C-alpha positions in Angstrom: 104.6 108.6 71.4 107.7 106.7 72.1 110.9 105.7 70.3 111.4 101.9 70.3 114.3 100.3 68.5 114.8 103.4 66.4 111.2 103.7 65.4 108.7 106.3 66.5 105.5 104.7 67.7 102.3 106.7 68.0 99.5 105.1 70.0 96.1 106.4 70.8 95.2 107.2 74.4 92.6 104.4 74.5 95.1 101.9 73.2 97.8 103.0 75.6 95.3 102.8 78.5 94.2 99.3 77.5 97.8 98.1 77.3 98.6 99.7 80.7 95.6 98.0 82.3 96.7 94.6 80.9 100.2 95.1 82.2 98.8 96.0 85.6 96.6 92.9 85.6 99.7 90.8 84.9 101.4 92.4 87.9 98.7 92.2 90.5 96.4 89.4 89.2 92.9 89.7 87.7 91.2 88.8 91.0 92.7 91.7 93.0 91.0 95.0 93.1 93.3 97.9 93.9 90.4 100.3 94.1 88.7 98.1 96.7 91.9 97.9 98.7 92.3 101.7 98.6 88.7 102.2 99.8 89.2 99.7 102.6 92.4 101.4 103.7 90.7 104.8 103.7 87.8 103.5 105.7 90.1 101.9 108.3 92.0 105.2 108.6 88.7 107.1 109.0 87.7 104.7 111.8 91.1 105.2 113.5 90.8 109.0 113.3 87.2 108.9 114.7 88.4 106.7 117.6 91.2 109.1 118.3 88.8 112.0 118.2 86.4 110.3 120.5 89.2 109.5 123.0 90.3 113.2 122.9 86.8 114.4 123.4 86.3 112.1 126.4 89.5 113.2 128.0 88.6 116.9 127.6 85.1 116.3 129.0 86.6 114.4 132.0 89.1 117.3 132.7 86.3 119.9 132.4 84.1 117.9 134.8 86.9 117.6 137.4 87.7 121.3 137.1 84.4 122.3 137.8 
């Protein structure tokens, strides 16, 4: 529900969702997939975390080998 120009508007969830989706398409463009971008960002972050973890593991292994 919302008040617009002194009138109370009632809109179903499905109608509101459809309107929101259309507004979003107007902002980002129909060819752009925000979910695909999010997945790509998460995968890149996971790769960076794995690389950091691998470097840490290698450094610890080297220290252990030198110690003994």
